[in-house]
DSSP file (Angstrom, degrees, kcal/mol; ACC not computed):
  #  RESIDUE AA STRUCTURE BP1 BP2  ACC     N-H-->O    O-->H-N    N-H-->O    O-->H-N    TCO  KAPPA ALPHA  PHI   PSI    X-CA   Y-CA   Z-CA
    1    1 A M     >        0   0    0      0, 0.0     4,-1.7     0, 0.0     5,-0.1   0.000 360.0 360.0 360.0 -44.8   88.8  103.8   52.7
    2    2 A S  H  >  +     0   0    0      1,-0.2     4,-2.5     2,-0.2     5,-0.2   0.817 360.0  58.9 -68.9 -28.5   92.5  102.9   52.9
    3    3 A D  H  > S+     0   0    0      2,-0.2     4,-2.6     1,-0.2    -1,-0.2   0.893 104.4  50.7 -64.4 -39.1   92.9  105.4   55.7
    4    4 A N  H  > S+     0   0    0      2,-0.2     4,-2.7     1,-0.2    -2,-0.2   0.893 110.1  49.7 -64.6 -39.8   90.3  103.4   57.7
    5    5 A K  H  X S+     0   0    0     -4,-1.7     4,-2.8     2,-0.2     5,-0.2   0.928 112.9  46.5 -64.2 -44.7   92.2  100.2   57.0
    6    6 A N  H  X S+     0   0    0     -4,-2.5     4,-2.6     2,-0.2     5,-0.2   0.916 114.0  48.0 -63.2 -43.3   95.5  101.7   58.1
    7    7 A L  H  X S+     0   0    0     -4,-2.6     4,-2.5     2,-0.2    -2,-0.2   0.910 113.0  48.4 -63.0 -42.6   93.9  103.2   61.2
    8    8 A T  H  X S+     0   0    0     -4,-2.7     4,-2.3     2,-0.2    -2,-0.2   0.920 113.2  46.4 -65.1 -44.3   92.3   99.9   62.0
    9    9 A S  H  X S+     0   0    0     -4,-2.8     4,-2.1     2,-0.2    -2,-0.2   0.897 113.9  48.8 -67.2 -38.8   95.5   97.9   61.6
   10   10 A N  H  X S+     0   0    0     -4,-2.6     4,-2.3    -5,-0.2    -2,-0.2   0.905 111.3  50.0 -65.1 -40.3   97.4  100.4   63.7
   11   11 A L  H  X S+     0   0    0     -4,-2.5     4,-2.6    -5,-0.2    -2,-0.2   0.898 109.3  51.4 -64.3 -40.5   94.8  100.3   66.4
   12   12 A K  H  X S+     0   0    0     -4,-2.3     4,-2.4     2,-0.2    -1,-0.2   0.903 109.9  49.8 -62.8 -41.4   94.9   96.5   66.4
   13   13 A K  H  X S+     0   0    0     -4,-2.1     4,-2.4     2,-0.2    -2,-0.2   0.915 111.5  48.3 -63.4 -43.0   98.7   96.6   66.8
   14   14 A V  H  X S+     0   0    0     -4,-2.3     4,-2.4     2,-0.2    -2,-0.2   0.928 112.2  48.5 -63.9 -44.9   98.5   99.0   69.6
   15   15 A I  H  X S+     0   0    0     -4,-2.6     4,-2.5     1,-0.2    -2,-0.2   0.902 111.3  50.6 -62.4 -41.3   95.8   96.9   71.4
   16   16 A K  H  X S+     0   0    0     -4,-2.4     4,-2.3     2,-0.2    -1,-0.2   0.915 110.8  48.8 -63.2 -43.2   97.9   93.8   70.9
   17   17 A N  H  X S+     0   0    0     -4,-2.4     4,-2.4     2,-0.2    -2,-0.2   0.896 111.3  50.0 -63.5 -40.4  101.0   95.5   72.4
   18   18 A V  H  X S+     0   0    0     -4,-2.4     4,-2.5     2,-0.2     5,-0.2   0.918 110.2  50.3 -64.3 -43.0   99.0   96.8   75.3
   19   19 A Q  H  X S+     0   0    0     -4,-2.5     4,-2.4     1,-0.2    -2,-0.2   0.913 111.5  48.3 -61.6 -43.0   97.6   93.3   76.0
   20   20 A E  H  X S+     0   0    0     -4,-2.3     4,-2.4     2,-0.2    -1,-0.2   0.906 111.8  49.7 -63.5 -41.6  101.1   91.8   75.9
   21   21 A S  H  X S+     0   0    0     -4,-2.4     4,-2.2     2,-0.2    -2,-0.2   0.911 112.1  47.2 -64.5 -42.5  102.4   94.5   78.3
   22   22 A V  H  X S+     0   0    0     -4,-2.5     4,-2.5     2,-0.2    -2,-0.2   0.910 111.6  51.0 -65.3 -42.4   99.6   93.9   80.7
   23   23 A A  H  X S+     0   0    0     -4,-2.4     4,-2.4     1,-0.2    -2,-0.2   0.908 111.4  47.9 -62.5 -41.8  100.1   90.1   80.6
   24   24 A L  H  X S+     0   0    0     -4,-2.4     4,-2.6     2,-0.2    -1,-0.2   0.895 111.0  50.7 -65.9 -39.5  103.8   90.5   81.2
   25   25 A A  H  X S+     0   0    0     -4,-2.2     4,-2.3     2,-0.2    -2,-0.2   0.912 111.7  47.4 -64.7 -41.9  103.2   92.8   84.1
   26   26 A I  H  X S+     0   0    0     -4,-2.5     4,-2.4     2,-0.2    -2,-0.2   0.929 113.3  48.5 -64.4 -44.9  100.7   90.4   85.7
   27   27 A Y  H  X S+     0   0    0     -4,-2.4     4,-2.8     1,-0.2     5,-0.2   0.913 111.9  49.4 -61.8 -42.9  103.1   87.5   85.2
   28   28 A K  H  X S+     0   0    0     -4,-2.6     4,-2.3     1,-0.2    -1,-0.2   0.913 111.1  49.0 -63.5 -42.8  106.0   89.5   86.7
   29   29 A R  H  X S+     0   0    0     -4,-2.3     4,-1.8     2,-0.2    -1,-0.2   0.909 113.7  46.8 -64.6 -41.7  103.9   90.5   89.8
   30   30 A R  H  X S+     0   0    0     -4,-2.4     4,-2.4     1,-0.2    -2,-0.2   0.933 113.5  47.2 -65.1 -46.4  102.8   86.9   90.3
   31   31 A S  H  X S+     0   0    0     -4,-2.8     4,-2.4     1,-0.2    -2,-0.2   0.863 109.6  54.1 -67.3 -33.8  106.2   85.4   90.0
   32   32 A N  H  X S+     0   0    0     -4,-2.3     4,-0.6    -5,-0.2    -1,-0.2   0.899 111.0  45.9 -65.4 -39.2  107.7   88.0   92.3
   33   33 A R  H  < S+     0   0    0     -4,-1.8     3,-0.5    -5,-0.2     4,-0.4   0.909 113.9  49.1 -67.5 -40.9  105.2   87.2   95.0
   34   34 A I  H  < S+     0   0    0     -4,-2.4     3,-0.3     1,-0.2     4,-0.3   0.921 122.9  28.2 -68.2 -45.0  105.7   83.4   94.6
   35   35 A I  H  X S+     0   0    0     -4,-2.4     4,-2.6     1,-0.2     5,-0.2   0.212  86.5 104.7-107.1  17.6  109.5   83.4   94.7
   36   36 A K  H  X S+     0   0    0     -4,-0.6     4,-2.1    -3,-0.5     5,-0.2   0.924  84.8  47.9 -61.7 -43.5  110.2   86.4   96.8
   37   37 A V  H  > S+     0   0    0     -4,-0.4     4,-1.9    -3,-0.3    -1,-0.2   0.917 112.8  49.3 -62.9 -42.8  111.1   84.2   99.8
   38   38 A L  H  > S+     0   0    0     -4,-0.3     4,-2.9     1,-0.2     5,-0.2   0.915 110.6  48.5 -64.9 -42.7  113.3   82.0   97.7
   39   39 A T  H  X S+     0   0    0     -4,-2.6     4,-1.7     1,-0.2    -1,-0.2   0.879 110.1  52.5 -67.7 -35.7  115.2   84.9   96.1
   40   40 A D  H  < S+     0   0    0     -4,-2.1    -1,-0.2    -5,-0.2    -2,-0.2   0.901 117.2  38.1 -64.3 -39.6  115.8   86.5   99.5
   41   41 A T  H >< S+     0   0    0     -4,-1.9     3,-0.9    -5,-0.2     6,-0.3   0.844 112.8  54.7 -83.2 -33.0  117.2   83.3  100.9
   42   42 A I  H 3< S+     0   0    0     -4,-2.9    -2,-0.2     1,-0.2    -1,-0.2   0.869 103.9  56.2 -68.0 -34.6  119.1   82.1   97.9
   43   43 A E  T 3< S+     0   0    0     -4,-1.7    -1,-0.2    -5,-0.2     2,-0.2   0.584  81.3 113.2 -73.4  -8.1  121.0   85.4   97.6
   44   44 A N    X>  -     0   0    0     -3,-0.9     4,-1.2    -4,-0.2     3,-0.7  -0.477  67.1-141.2 -67.1 129.9  122.2   84.9  101.2
   45   45 A L  H 3> S+     0   0    0      1,-0.2     4,-2.4    -2,-0.2     5,-0.2   0.805  96.8  65.2 -64.4 -31.0  126.0   84.4  101.2
   46   46 A E  H 3> S+     0   0    0      1,-0.2     4,-2.2     2,-0.2    -1,-0.2   0.880 101.0  49.8 -62.1 -37.4  125.8   81.8  104.0
   47   47 A Y  H <> S+     0   0    0     -3,-0.7     4,-2.3    -6,-0.3    -1,-0.2   0.869 109.6  51.2 -69.2 -35.8  123.8   79.4  101.7
   48   48 A V  H  X S+     0   0    0     -4,-1.2     4,-2.6     2,-0.2    -2,-0.2   0.910 110.7  48.9 -65.7 -41.5  126.4   79.8   98.9
   49   49 A L  H  X S+     0   0    0     -4,-2.4     4,-2.6     2,-0.2    -2,-0.2   0.897 110.4  50.3 -66.5 -40.0  129.2   79.0  101.3
   50   50 A I  H  X S+     0   0    0     -4,-2.2     4,-2.3     2,-0.2     5,-0.2   0.937 112.9  47.4 -60.6 -46.5  127.4   75.9  102.6
   51   51 A T  H  X S+     0   0    0     -4,-2.3     4,-2.3     1,-0.2    -2,-0.2   0.926 112.7  48.3 -61.6 -46.1  126.8   74.7   99.0
   52   52 A F  H  X S+     0   0    0     -4,-2.6     4,-2.5     1,-0.2     5,-0.2   0.924 111.5  49.5 -61.8 -45.7  130.4   75.4   98.1
   53   53 A A  H  X S+     0   0    0     -4,-2.6     4,-2.0     1,-0.2    -1,-0.2   0.907 112.8  47.0 -62.3 -42.0  131.8   73.6  101.1
   54   54 A L  H  X S+     0   0    0     -4,-2.3     4,-2.6     2,-0.2    -1,-0.2   0.885 111.5  50.3 -69.1 -37.7  129.7   70.5  100.5
   55   55 A I  H  X S+     0   0    0     -4,-2.3     4,-1.7    -5,-0.2    -2,-0.2   0.927 111.8  47.9 -65.4 -43.5  130.5   70.3   96.9
   56   56 A I  H  < S+     0   0    0     -4,-2.5     4,-0.2    -5,-0.2    -2,-0.2   0.893 116.3  45.3 -62.7 -38.7  134.2   70.5   97.6
   57   57 A S  H  < S+     0   0    0     -4,-2.0    -2,-0.2    -5,-0.2    -1,-0.2   0.893 126.6  23.8 -72.3 -40.8  133.9   67.8  100.3
   58   58 A Y  H >X S+     0   0    0     -4,-2.6     4,-1.2     1,-0.1     3,-0.9   0.401  84.5 104.2-112.0   2.2  131.7   65.3   98.4
   59   59 A H  T 3< S+     0   0    0     -4,-1.7    -1,-0.1     1,-0.3    -3,-0.1   0.796  91.7  38.7 -64.2 -27.7  132.1   65.8   94.7
   60   60 A N  T 34 S+     0   0    0     -4,-0.2    -1,-0.3    -3,-0.2    -2,-0.1   0.613 113.3  57.1 -91.1 -13.1  134.3   62.7   94.2
   61   61 A K  T <4 S+     0   0    0     -3,-0.9     2,-0.3    -4,-0.1    -2,-0.2   0.649 110.7  15.0 -97.3 -17.2  132.4   60.5   96.7
   62   62 A M  S  < S-     0   0    0     -4,-1.2    -1,-0.1     1,-0.0     2,-0.0  -0.937  78.2 -88.2-152.1 170.9  128.9   60.5   95.3
   63   63 A G     >  -     0   0    0     -2,-0.3     4,-2.1     1,-0.1     5,-0.2  -0.193  44.2-101.3 -78.7 173.8  126.7   61.3   92.4
   64   64 A Y  H  > S+     0   0    0      1,-0.2     4,-2.6     2,-0.2     5,-0.2   0.864 118.4  52.9 -65.6 -38.0  125.0   64.6   91.6
   65   65 A T  H  > S+     0   0    0      2,-0.2     4,-2.0     1,-0.2    -1,-0.2   0.940 111.7  44.4 -66.3 -46.5  121.6   63.6   92.9
   66   66 A A  H  > S+     0   0    0      1,-0.2     4,-2.2     2,-0.2    -1,-0.2   0.892 114.0  51.2 -64.3 -39.2  122.9   62.5   96.2
   67   67 A L  H  X S+     0   0    0     -4,-2.1     4,-2.5     1,-0.2    -2,-0.2   0.903 108.9  50.6 -64.6 -41.4  125.0   65.6   96.5
   68   68 A A  H  X S+     0   0    0     -4,-2.6     4,-2.5     1,-0.2    -1,-0.2   0.878 109.8  51.4 -63.4 -37.3  122.0   67.8   95.7
   69   69 A Q  H  X S+     0   0    0     -4,-2.0     4,-2.6     2,-0.2    -2,-0.2   0.913 110.4  47.9 -66.6 -42.6  120.0   66.0   98.4
   70   70 A I  H  X S+     0   0    0     -4,-2.2     4,-2.4     2,-0.2    -2,-0.2   0.917 112.7  49.0 -63.9 -42.8  122.7   66.6  101.0
   71   71 A I  H  X S+     0   0    0     -4,-2.5     4,-2.4     2,-0.2     5,-0.2   0.933 112.6  47.9 -62.3 -46.1  123.0   70.3  100.0
   72   72 A G  H  X S+     0   0    0     -4,-2.5     4,-2.5     1,-0.2    -2,-0.2   0.919 111.8  49.5 -61.0 -44.6  119.3   70.7  100.2
   73   73 A N  H  X S+     0   0    0     -4,-2.6     4,-2.4     1,-0.2    -1,-0.2   0.905 112.2  48.1 -62.3 -41.8  119.1   69.0  103.6
   74   74 A N  H  X S+     0   0    0     -4,-2.4     4,-2.5     2,-0.2    -1,-0.2   0.889 112.2  48.2 -67.8 -39.1  121.9   71.1  105.0
   75   75 A I  H  X S+     0   0    0     -4,-2.4     4,-2.6     2,-0.2    -2,-0.2   0.912 112.4  48.9 -68.1 -41.2  120.4   74.4  103.8
   76   76 A I  H  X S+     0   0    0     -4,-2.5     4,-2.6    -5,-0.2    -2,-0.2   0.919 112.7  48.1 -63.3 -42.5  117.0   73.5  105.2
   77   77 A Y  H  X S+     0   0    0     -4,-2.4     4,-3.0     2,-0.2    -2,-0.2   0.925 112.3  49.0 -62.8 -44.5  118.5   72.6  108.5
   78   78 A Y  H  X S+     0   0    0     -4,-2.5     4,-2.7     2,-0.2     5,-0.3   0.915 112.1  48.7 -61.5 -43.2  120.5   75.8  108.6
   79   79 A Y  H  X>S+     0   0    0     -4,-2.6     4,-2.4     2,-0.2     5,-1.3   0.924 113.6  46.8 -62.3 -44.6  117.4   77.8  107.7
   80   80 A Y  I  <>S+     0   0    0     -4,-2.6     5,-2.0     3,-0.2     6,-0.2   0.932 115.6  45.6 -61.4 -46.8  115.4   76.0  110.5
   81   81 A K  I  <5S+     0   0    0     -4,-3.0    -2,-0.2     1,-0.2    -1,-0.2   0.894 124.5  29.8 -66.6 -41.6  118.2   76.5  113.0
   82   82 A N  I  <5S+     0   0    0     -4,-2.7    -2,-0.2    -5,-0.2    -1,-0.2   0.685 131.4  25.4 -98.5 -19.4  119.0   80.1  112.3
   83   83 A V  I  X5S+     0   0    0     -4,-2.4     4,-2.1    -5,-0.3    -3,-0.2   0.822 122.9  38.9-109.3 -56.3  115.7   81.6  111.1
   84   84 A I  I  ><S+     0   0    0     -5,-1.3     4,-2.1     2,-0.2    -3,-0.2   0.925 118.8  46.1 -67.5 -45.7  112.7   79.7  112.5
   85   85 A I  H  ><S+     0   0    0     -5,-2.0     4,-1.9    -6,-0.2    -1,-0.2   0.904 112.6  51.4 -65.9 -40.1  114.1   79.0  115.9
   86   86 A R  H  > S+     0   0    0     -6,-0.2     4,-1.7     1,-0.2    -1,-0.2   0.898 109.7  49.9 -62.7 -39.5  115.2   82.6  116.3
   87   87 A K  H  X S+     0   0    0     -4,-2.1     4,-1.0     1,-0.2    -1,-0.2   0.897 110.8  49.3 -65.5 -39.0  111.8   83.9  115.3
   88   88 A S  H  < S+     0   0    0     -4,-2.1    -1,-0.2     1,-0.2    -2,-0.2   0.838 109.8  51.7 -71.0 -31.0  110.1   81.6  117.8
   89   89 A K  H  < S+     0   0    0     -4,-1.9    -1,-0.2     1,-0.2    -2,-0.2   0.833 104.4  57.4 -72.0 -32.2  112.5   82.7  120.6
   90   90 A K  H  <        0   0    0     -4,-1.7    -1,-0.2     1,-0.3    -2,-0.2   0.800 360.0 360.0 -67.5 -28.8  111.7   86.4  120.0
   91   91 A K     <        0   0    0     -4,-1.0    -1,-0.3    -5,-0.1    -2,-0.2   0.494 360.0 360.0 -76.2 360.0  108.0   85.8  120.5
């Protein structure tokens, strides 16, 4: 009788671990698809350099929110100018 209880509790633990592993794998796959474009572009050194230059230039002149908006606008413009326009010219 106690063997059945042990077997049942061990089986429940294994099933729970499998469910957690599957859930994590599904979440990882979804998140990789969703932010793949962002991770590819954020890791680009040019965006880091744009951000650094703007922070050095404006950090004493404005607040964090305005600075974040300027950085975002410049990165979006750079992306548009160098990626989107080049793709449209290739076609």
